[in-house]
ZAZAVEX-616190 format. One line per field, with one value per residue (C-alpha): chain; x, y, z; residue number from 1. Coordinates in pm, 1 decimal, always signed. Layout:
BEGIN
cadena: A,... .
x: X,... .
y: Y,... .
z: Z,... .
num: NUM,... .
! end
This chain:
BEGIN
cadena: A,A,A,A,A,A,A,A,A,A,A,A,A,A,A,A,A,A,A,A,A,A,A,A,A,A,A,A,A,A,A,A,A,A,A,A,A,A,A,A,A,A,A,A,A,A,A,A,A,A,A,A,A,A,A,A,A,A,A,A,A,A,A,A,A,A,A,A,A,A,A,A,A,A,A,A,A,A,A,A,A,A,A,A,A,A,A,A,A,A,A,A,A,A,A,A,A,A,A,A,A,A,A,A,A,A,A,A,A,A,A,A,A,A,A,A,A,A,A,A,A,A,A,A,A,A,A,A,A,A,A,A,A,A,A,A,A,A,A,A,A,A,A,A,A,A,A,A,A,A,A,A,A,A,A,A,A,A,A,A,A,A,A,A,A,A,A,A,A,A,A,A,A,A,A,A,A,A,A,A,A,A,A,A,A,A,A,A,A,A,A,A,A,A,A,A,A,A,A,A,A,A,A,A,A,A,A,A,A,A,A,A,A,A,A,A,A,A,A,A,A,A,A,A,A,A,A,A,A,A,A,A,A,A,A,A,A,A,A,A,A,A,A,A,A,A,A,A,A,A,A,A,A,A,A,A,A,A,A,A,A,A,A,A,A,A,A,A,A,A,A,A,A,A,A,A,A,A,A,A,A,A,A,A,A,A,A,A,A,A,A,A,A,A,A,A,A,A,A,A,A,A,A,A,A,A,A,A,A,A,A,A,A,A,A,A,A,A,A,A,A,A,A,A,A,A,A,A,A,A,A,A,A,A,A,A,A,A,A,A,A,A,A,A,A,A,A,A,A,A,A,A,A,A,A,A,A,A,A,A,A,A,A,A,A,A,A,A,A,A,A .
x: +8877.2,+8663.9,+8570.7,+8653.5,+8476.0,+8286.0,+8224.8,+7968.4,+7916.4,+7636.2,+7552.3,+7205.8,+6997.7,+7283.9,+7471.6,+7751.5,+7778.3,+8072.2,+8037.0,+8283.9,+8191.0,+8221.9,+8438.0,+8147.3,+7771.1,+7651.3,+7236.0,+7118.6,+6756.5,+6496.5,+6175.5,+6149.2,+6299.0,+6531.3,+6844.9,+6944.1,+6999.6,+7199.0,+7469.7,+7503.8,+7538.3,+7822.3,+7997.1,+7917.0,+8092.0,+8413.9,+8430.6,+8315.2,+8319.8,+7964.6,+7600.9,+7443.3,+7112.3,+7069.2,+7289.4,+7441.6,+7657.0,+7448.5,+7134.3,+7337.9,+7432.2,+7201.9,+6937.0,+7040.9,+7427.3,+7658.8,+7912.1,+7939.2,+8216.5,+8246.4,+8559.1,+8629.2,+8937.0,+8986.0,+9197.9,+9288.9,+9479.8,+9645.8,+9710.6,+9567.6,+9362.9,+9197.1,+8971.5,+8798.9,+8528.7,+8482.3,+8223.1,+8130.4,+7869.0,+8054.4,+8390.4,+8513.8,+8446.3,+8754.8,+8878.0,+9178.5,+9360.4,+9579.4,+9549.2,+9685.4,+9392.7,+9356.0,+9409.8,+9134.0,+8831.0,+8845.5,+9196.2,+8983.4,+8746.6,+8853.6,+9091.2,+8796.9,+8552.4,+8211.2,+7862.9,+7536.1,+7179.5,+6895.1,+6530.5,+6551.6,+6793.9,+6510.0,+6560.9,+6845.9,+6607.1,+6298.9,+6448.0,+6624.4,+6928.9,+7085.2,+7020.3,+7202.4,+7490.1,+7537.5,+7523.5,+7818.3,+8010.1,+8033.0,+8137.4,+8388.1,+8529.7,+8573.5,+8758.0,+8981.4,+9115.0,+9224.5,+8862.5,+8721.7,+8958.3,+8836.5,+8497.4,+8556.3,+8753.7,+8460.9,+8212.1,+8385.0,+8428.1,+8053.7,+7947.9,+8189.8,+8063.8,+7693.8,+7739.0,+7914.9,+7619.5,+7362.2,+7562.8,+7551.1,+7161.2,+7132.1,+7348.2,+7230.5,+7567.6,+7798.8,+8173.6,+8294.2,+8655.7,+8547.2,+8378.8,+8656.0,+8878.6,+8584.5,+8460.6,+8854.3,+8847.2,+8484.0,+8536.2,+8876.5,+8739.3,+8417.1,+8635.2,+8844.0,+8553.9,+8349.6,+8652.1,+8687.5,+8301.3,+8297.0,+8600.5,+8456.0,+8125.6,+8269.3,+8423.6,+8140.1,+7907.4,+8089.3,+7995.3,+7645.8,+7555.5,+7688.7,+7487.8,+7170.6,+7188.9,+7210.9,+6939.3,+6670.1,+6769.2,+6892.7,+6529.3,+6600.3,+6911.2,+6991.4,+7232.7,+7346.9,+7404.8,+7613.0,+7449.3,+7672.2,+7676.9,+8044.9,+7974.7,+7823.1,+8157.8,+8100.8,+8092.2,+8338.5,+8154.3,+7828.5,+7932.0,+8028.7,+7706.2,+7487.3,+7591.9,+7287.3,+7068.7,+7298.9,+7255.2,+6855.8,+6858.0,+7150.2,+7319.2,+7527.9,+7341.2,+7612.9,+7860.3,+7896.6,+7655.7,+7384.0,+7469.9,+7273.5,+7283.4,+7013.4,+6921.7,+6736.9,+6596.9,+6543.1,+6609.9,+6310.5,+6402.8,+6329.7,+6225.8,+5919.2,+5863.9,+6023.1,+5812.0,+5849.1,+6043.9,+6265.6,+6353.4,+6443.3,+6675.6,+6834.5,+6899.0,+7057.5,+7265.2,+7400.4,+7508.2,+7643.3,+7845.9,+7972.9,+8089.6,+8278.7,+8446.8,+8573.8,+8694.3,+8882.6,+9042.5,+9108.1,+9230.4,+9016.1,+8649.6,+8457.3,+8212.9,+7884.3,+7576.0,+7206.3,+6942.4,+6601.4,+6601.2,+6435.5,+6108.8,+6157.9,+6306.9,+6120.4,+6239.9,+6421.5,+6630.1,+6684.3,+6802.1,+7045.6,+7213.8,+7229.8,+7368.7,+7646.4,+7714.1,+7706.2,+7953.6,+8193.8,+8193.8,+8123.3,+8340.8,+8197.0,+7834.9,+7607.7,+7207.1,+6936.2,+6585.8,+6285.4,+6160.6,+6453.4,+6297.5,+6307.7,+6660.7,+6738.1,+6552.3,+6714.0,+7079.6,+7034.9,+7082.9,+7424.7,+7724.8,+7882.5,+7879.1,+7683.2,+7643.7,+7326.4,+7266.7,+6918.6,+6858.6,+6620.3,+6606.8,+6900.8,+7142.6,+7208.6,+7064.0,+7138.3,+7443.9,+7411.6,+7664.9,+7489.7,+7691.6 .
y: +11950.7,+12270.6,+12524.0,+12872.6,+13078.5,+13036.0,+13279.9,+13250.6,+13433.3,+13351.7,+13029.9,+12927.8,+13199.1,+13412.1,+13690.9,+13749.8,+13628.3,+13599.1,+13404.5,+13334.0,+13023.0,+12897.5,+12580.4,+12424.6,+12454.4,+12678.1,+12735.7,+12852.2,+12986.7,+13103.4,+13011.4,+12720.8,+12837.8,+13098.4,+12900.1,+12739.0,+12394.8,+12573.0,+12686.2,+12308.7,+12235.5,+12472.7,+12297.2,+11978.1,+12114.5,+12207.9,+11879.7,+11662.6,+11827.5,+11828.0,+11871.8,+11664.9,+11709.5,+11822.1,+11680.7,+11896.9,+12190.0,+12440.4,+12364.6,+12571.3,+12905.2,+13212.0,+13254.5,+13427.6,+13409.4,+13191.2,+13093.5,+13025.2,+13046.7,+12883.9,+12947.0,+12816.0,+12817.7,+12504.3,+12401.0,+12030.9,+11916.1,+12252.2,+12288.2,+12572.3,+12490.4,+12731.9,+12546.4,+12703.7,+12565.7,+12740.3,+12643.9,+12828.1,+12725.6,+12553.0,+12473.9,+12201.2,+12250.5,+12345.5,+12247.8,+12420.2,+12364.3,+12635.5,+12780.8,+12448.2,+12291.6,+11889.1,+11714.6,+11489.0,+11600.4,+11246.7,+11317.7,+11571.2,+11282.9,+11194.7,+11499.2,+11687.3,+11412.4,+11501.4,+11349.3,+11469.4,+11372.9,+11508.3,+11413.1,+11234.1,+11004.0,+10757.4,+10647.8,+10443.4,+10234.4,+10235.8,+10279.0,+10021.6,+9843.9,+10159.2,+10386.4,+10157.2,+10078.3,+10470.5,+10506.4,+10243.7,+10341.7,+10711.2,+10633.2,+10410.0,+10649.2,+10906.3,+10643.0,+10470.4,+10649.7,+10335.9,+10213.5,+10511.6,+10492.3,+10109.2,+10208.6,+10482.1,+10248.5,+9985.9,+10237.0,+10349.9,+9972.0,+9917.7,+10209.7,+10108.0,+9749.2,+9853.5,+10045.8,+9774.5,+9527.9,+9816.7,+9818.6,+9445.8,+9463.3,+9746.6,+9568.0,+9207.2,+9090.9,+8996.1,+8944.3,+8777.4,+8908.5,+9268.1,+9215.1,+8997.5,+9317.5,+9446.6,+9121.9,+9063.0,+9407.2,+9414.0,+9047.8,+9138.0,+9475.0,+9309.4,+9079.0,+9368.1,+9594.0,+9306.7,+9250.4,+9607.5,+9632.5,+9318.1,+9420.0,+9792.6,+9657.8,+9428.4,+9748.4,+9966.1,+9708.2,+9741.2,+10119.1,+10074.9,+9808.3,+10010.7,+10318.0,+10146.4,+9970.2,+10315.5,+10474.0,+10200.9,+10053.8,+9723.1,+9582.8,+9413.5,+9262.6,+9435.7,+9360.7,+9466.4,+9156.5,+9230.1,+9054.3,+8996.4,+8797.9,+8770.4,+8556.9,+8269.6,+8102.1,+8080.7,+8437.6,+8462.6,+8150.1,+8290.8,+8648.5,+8479.1,+8258.7,+8569.0,+8703.4,+8596.1,+8781.8,+9096.6,+9075.2,+9071.6,+9361.6,+9555.8,+9586.4,+9412.7,+9220.4,+9078.5,+9243.4,+9453.7,+9705.7,+9475.3,+9424.7,+9503.0,+9577.5,+9403.5,+9578.6,+9386.6,+9357.5,+9035.5,+8852.4,+9057.0,+9314.0,+9638.4,+9820.5,+9551.5,+9522.2,+9795.7,+10034.6,+10430.9,+10436.8,+10138.1,+10278.7,+10640.7,+10461.1,+10241.1,+10558.1,+10774.8,+10465.4,+10432.2,+10788.5,+10808.5,+10490.3,+10661.8,+10968.5,+10759.1,+10550.9,+10838.6,+10980.3,+10645.0,+10634.6,+10997.4,+11083.2,+11372.2,+11455.8,+11504.6,+11788.9,+11702.0,+11860.3,+11825.3,+11925.7,+12026.3,+11677.8,+11810.8,+11777.8,+11428.5,+11285.5,+11252.7,+11356.4,+11068.6,+11071.8,+11454.8,+11379.1,+11121.3,+11367.0,+11655.7,+11451.2,+11363.4,+11736.5,+11800.0,+11548.5,+11704.5,+11380.4,+11564.6,+11837.8,+12126.1,+12104.6,+12304.8,+12261.3,+12419.0,+12466.1,+12680.9,+12757.2,+12900.5,+12879.9,+12510.9,+12499.4,+12755.6,+12530.6,+12223.5,+12381.9,+12543.2,+12187.2,+12207.8,+12433.0,+12473.7,+12832.6,+12823.7,+13073.7,+13133.9,+13276.8,+13425.4,+13426.8,+13624.3,+13808.4,+13608.0,+13751.1,+13683.4,+13959.1,+13857.0,+13664.0,+13608.2,+13438.6,+13244.2,+13161.1 .
z: +13474.3,+13424.9,+13153.6,+13224.6,+12967.2,+12666.9,+12381.6,+12091.1,+11766.1,+11577.6,+11728.0,+11698.3,+11883.6,+11994.7,+11795.6,+12044.2,+12392.9,+12670.0,+12961.8,+13260.3,+13468.5,+13823.5,+13866.4,+14032.5,+13973.5,+13681.8,+13612.0,+13299.4,+13344.6,+13076.9,+12953.8,+12705.6,+12385.3,+12531.9,+12435.2,+12752.1,+12572.5,+12325.2,+12568.0,+12674.3,+12303.6,+12265.5,+12523.3,+12369.3,+12043.9,+12215.7,+12394.4,+12109.6,+11775.8,+11730.2,+11860.1,+12100.8,+11982.4,+11600.0,+11316.8,+11070.8,+11147.0,+10916.1,+11136.5,+11421.0,+11245.2,+11326.8,+11120.9,+10781.1,+10905.4,+10713.3,+10988.7,+11357.1,+11586.2,+11929.0,+12183.4,+12544.5,+12767.5,+12963.2,+13264.4,+13228.1,+13517.4,+13553.5,+13142.9,+13004.4,+12692.6,+12425.0,+12218.6,+11918.6,+11656.4,+11340.7,+11091.4,+10763.1,+10515.5,+10189.0,+10416.0,+10641.1,+11020.8,+11216.5,+11547.2,+11707.5,+12041.0,+12145.6,+11790.2,+11641.5,+11412.7,+11393.2,+11063.6,+11176.0,+11395.9,+11553.1,+11725.1,+11943.3,+12083.4,+12429.9,+12532.9,+12707.2,+12860.4,+12905.5,+13002.8,+12957.4,+13083.6,+12846.1,+12825.3,+12512.1,+12681.4,+12749.5,+12386.7,+12509.4,+12692.9,+12496.9,+12163.0,+11905.8,+11923.0,+11709.1,+12015.2,+12252.6,+12026.7,+12001.0,+12362.4,+12424.2,+12105.3,+12216.8,+12551.0,+12449.7,+12183.6,+12463.8,+12681.6,+12363.3,+12067.9,+11908.2,+11926.3,+11775.9,+11484.1,+11441.1,+11457.1,+11183.2,+10962.4,+11005.6,+10924.0,+10622.5,+10454.2,+10557.9,+10331.5,+10062.9,+10070.4,+10090.3,+9766.9,+9588.7,+9670.2,+9547.4,+9232.7,+9181.3,+9244.2,+8989.8,+8711.6,+8798.9,+8852.4,+9161.5,+9186.8,+9498.1,+9428.8,+9436.6,+9763.6,+9931.4,+10050.2,+10223.1,+10397.1,+10517.4,+10695.0,+10826.5,+10973.2,+11131.2,+11265.3,+11382.8,+11608.0,+11733.2,+11814.1,+11990.1,+12215.3,+12303.0,+12372.1,+12574.7,+12800.3,+12853.5,+12972.8,+13246.8,+13389.8,+13339.8,+13510.3,+13848.9,+13834.0,+13708.6,+13955.2,+14250.0,+14142.0,+14088.3,+14402.1,+14578.2,+14366.7,+14415.5,+14716.6,+14580.4,+14526.3,+14229.4,+14042.9,+13713.9,+13436.8,+13097.0,+12839.6,+12528.6,+12225.0,+11906.0,+11605.3,+11642.1,+11955.0,+11792.7,+11727.8,+11333.1,+11254.0,+10980.1,+10811.8,+10878.7,+10747.0,+10405.3,+10375.6,+10429.8,+10101.5,+9909.4,+10172.3,+10124.2,+9769.4,+9808.5,+10042.4,+9884.0,+10229.2,+10472.8,+10726.7,+10948.1,+11156.0,+11482.5,+11335.8,+11429.7,+11796.9,+12073.8,+12476.1,+12664.7,+12962.5,+13223.5,+13589.8,+13751.8,+13392.4,+13231.0,+12988.4,+13141.9,+12801.3,+12786.2,+13155.4,+13364.5,+13534.8,+13467.6,+13808.7,+13734.8,+13396.8,+13548.4,+13802.7,+13522.6,+13286.7,+13599.0,+13669.0,+13304.2,+13300.2,+13652.3,+13569.6,+13254.4,+13463.4,+13705.7,+13445.4,+13279.1,+13608.4,+13639.4,+13279.5,+13227.4,+13593.9,+13576.2,+13642.0,+13298.4,+13256.5,+13354.0,+13175.8,+13310.4,+13039.3,+13195.8,+13380.0,+13701.5,+13540.0,+13417.8,+13765.9,+14088.9,+14432.9,+14520.1,+14224.5,+14237.9,+14590.4,+14481.7,+14231.3,+14454.2,+14747.7,+14496.8,+14423.8,+14804.7,+14867.5,+14578.0,+14378.9,+14061.3,+13906.9,+13686.1,+13661.5,+13397.1,+13468.6,+13261.5,+13400.9,+13303.5,+13669.7,+13871.7,+14204.5,+14167.7,+14111.2,+14387.6,+14621.6,+14512.1,+14520.2,+14845.9,+15003.6,+14895.4,+15059.3,+14723.6,+14541.2,+14216.9,+13951.4,+13770.2,+13427.7,+13329.8,+12961.2,+12757.4,+12422.8,+12294.5,+12568.1,+12920.9,+13089.8,+13476.4,+13642.7,+14007.3,+14238.5,+14497.1,+14814.7 .
num: 1,2,3,4,5,6,7,8,9,10,11,12,13,14,15,16,17,18,19,20,21,22,23,24,25,26,27,28,29,30,31,32,33,34,35,36,37,38,39,40,41,42,43,44,45,46,47,48,49,50,51,52,53,54,55,56,57,58,59,60,61,62,63,64,65,66,67,68,69,70,71,72,73,74,75,76,77,78,79,80,81,82,83,84,85,86,87,88,89,90,91,92,93,94,95,96,97,98,99,100,101,102,103,104,105,106,107,108,109,110,111,112,113,114,115,116,117,118,119,120,121,122,123,124,125,126,127,128,129,130,131,132,133,134,135,136,137,138,139,140,141,142,143,144,145,146,147,148,149,150,151,152,153,154,155,156,157,158,159,160,161,162,163,164,165,166,167,168,169,170,171,172,173,174,175,176,177,178,179,180,181,182,183,184,185,186,187,188,189,190,191,192,193,194,195,196,197,198,199,200,201,202,203,204,205,206,207,208,209,210,211,212,213,214,215,216,217,218,219,220,221,222,223,224,225,226,227,228,229,230,231,232,233,234,235,236,237,238,239,240,241,242,243,244,245,246,247,248,249,250,251,252,253,254,255,256,257,258,259,260,261,262,263,264,265,266,267,268,269,270,271,272,273,274,275,276,277,278,279,280,281,282,283,284,285,286,287,288,289,290,291,292,293,294,295,296,297,298,299,300,301,302,303,304,305,306,307,308,309,310,311,312,313,314,315,316,317,318,319,320,321,322,323,324,325,326,327,328,329,330,331,332,333,334,335,336,337,338,339,340,341,342,343,344,345,346,347,348,349,350,351,352,353,354,355,356,357,358,359,360,361,362,363,364,365,366,367,368,369,370,371 .
! end
């Protein structure tokens, strides 16, 4: 799979932009704030219907404008796909494939697999359980449309149950019969989501452990442990018995929305005890495992976006990534860097062609094919 071209109209700092890409490596150069990451975000929109960095579609409209358009043409296993994303203030966002709009945006997720590695990814390791759930959920949603639909339904029922708990607290009443339909759905969906997460992690760990061993030299044993309230054997009873606490807190305190994925090395939590080097190796291994499991499930290489990561990785980890590029393990690659000379030096180690785009004054002022 690869993205052939990209057209932007009033998206972030770009008024009107047309780009044609190489099937291999594409580099966006420019000073900080030039808009390099905005181009990656536009690609993310086309694949996953939303921004990778900032929520809220209106935040991505060019200053003092009222709409944006993103268009791209993809080759997916020989199939030509024209993907258009339109958003106008006061209207619903629209995604079209070959001029046919989706009824639900979620139907598009998983069609065009994508992996992004960005500086803020450190929160997957250093942040709270929500960050790790988000990482795994977004990954499984790209791989499994049924899981995505279950997760959407779960979040809808959870929101409705929490609204009911809040109303009970305000009116100083509670009616179990009104909660019962939500309880039944949340309990059932918790079991189903738990089972999918558990099975996905088993397959994911195979890829993850392989890449961590390659990057670190197999110096320590790493693991990812899935911790869930569903796994205690009495989940249904515990969910019901937690009602008193739910009424006090005015929200649902039991369910798969409380799950966590514990990252460990030598049976210690890497969040608490891992060195910076170990955390970097862990993070890159997570992302590479994501890439390879998508490749396995989808039968095509996902797009890989690297946002300003050469500032965050040391030479050993950069070398591991570039060696994979040189071996043509990846498909189409998009890289941003504020230091063009550094990227050119790193990419000179590979034999593949790569195309560079230099950004300034809200436009592309230089395109170069390096051979």
